[in-house]
N, C-alpha and C positions, 0 to 999 in steps of 0.2 A: 961636712955639709956646709954649703956657702949661703950667703944671704939670698942669692938667686934661687937656690933650692927651697929655702924657707918660704920665699914669696910664691913660688910655683905651688908648693903644698898648700899654702894659705888660700890662694885663689881657688884651687880645686876643692878644698874642704868647705870653704864658704859657699861655693856654688852647690856642692852636694847637700849641705844643710838647708840652703834655700830651696832646693828642689824637693827635699824631703818635707819641709815645712809646708810648702805650697801644694805639692802633689803634681802628678803628671797632667791631670785634667786642667788645673789652673795654669800650669806652665804652657801647655799647648794652646790654650785660649789666649794667653798673654802674647805668645809668639805670633799667632794668627792675627791678633788685634794690632800689633805693630805693623805687620805687612798690610793689613786692610786700611789702617789709618794713613799710611804713606800713600797708598793707591788712591783712596778717597780724596785726600787733601790735594793730590796732584791733579786729579781729573775734575774735581768739582769746585775748586777754589775760585776759578775764573767766573763761573756763573754766580756764585755767592757774592763775589766781589762786585759784580755788576748790580746786584740787588742793593748793595750798600752805597751806591753812587751818590744818593741824596744825603747820606749820613757823614761820609768822609770824602774830602776833596782829593787827597793824594792817592793815586792809583796803586802805588807800591804798598802803602800802609793798608789799603783795602785788601789787597791780595794776601799780604802777610797775615792780617787779622782773620781773613776768611780761611786760610790754610790752618792757622792755629785753632780756630773754633772747630773746624771739621775734625782735625786730628784729635783734639781733646774729647769731643763727643764720641768718636768711634772707639777711642781707648776706654772711655767710661762705659760704653755699651758692652765692649768686650770683657771688661772687668766684671760687670754684673752677670753676664752670661757664664763666665768662667766660675764665679762663685756659686751660681745656681747649679751648674753642671757638677761641680765638686760636691755640693750637698746631696745631689741626687745619687752620685756614685757612692757616697758614704752611707746613704740611706739603704741602698740595695746591697750593702755588705762588701763593697770594693775598696774601702778606705785603706786597708793594708797594701793591697795591690797598687793603688794610686800612689801611696807614699813611697813604696819601693821603686816603682817605675819613675817617679819624680826624682828620686835619688840618683838613679842611673842617668836620667836626663841632665841632672845637675853636674854629674861627673863629666859627661860629654861636653856640656857647655863650658865647664872649667878648662877642659883640655883644649877646646877651640880658642878660648880666650888666651891661654898660654901660647898656643901656636901662633895666633895673630900677633901678639906682642913680640915674640921672637922673630917672626917674619919681618916685622917693621924695624926691629932694632939690630938684628944680626949684621946687616950690611955696614953698619957704622963702626968706626974704630973703637969708640968708648966701650962698646959691648964686649970686646975681646977680654978686657981686664975684668969686667963685671961678671962674665960667665966662666972665667978661668977656674978650674977645679970643681966645677959643678958636677953633681952626680946625674942630674936629670937632663940638662941642656943637650948633651950629646945624643940622647935618645930622640929628643924633639927635633934636633938638627937632621938626623937620619930620616925622620918622618917628613920633615919639610923638603928634603932632597928627593924623596920618593914622590911627594906631591908635585914637586917641580917638574918631573918628567911628564906628569899628567897635564900640567898647565903650560909646559914649555916656557918656564921662567926660571932664571938663575937666582938661587938664594943669595949668592954673593952680591947681587945688586949691580953687577957690572954689565949684565946683558939686558936686552930689552924684551918686552912682552911680545910674543909672536902673534 
């Protein structure tokens, strides 16, 4: 077992434990909050920045501040809703199901993180030595190559996105 294998296992186990600890309901609300926060910040930062015209002179700072405020507010609201929904699910007796499904979500998230890291690093020469002798990297490489055919993108990094 190589350092790469240990890191892969560590990422997956930490993600699994985090998913178990938080549960699927909180994880789902967290994911939805991230998506909603990005969308809200993108669409509503300009109008909010216009409201701040008398407070800040610099338009860029106004826009960045408006985006940050909207993002944080949506994330905070999503966190509150996720906590409330998690408590409701625990109250009606779904805590074990929530934790189990949260663990599965965590494993999936961990696998996606590992795939993303490998996707970004495999094309570079340094990764060849780093991943040499790994037990897990060949399996993830096969998965990336199968995903490649769906995305029409070469994992080797020598080809372009279609």
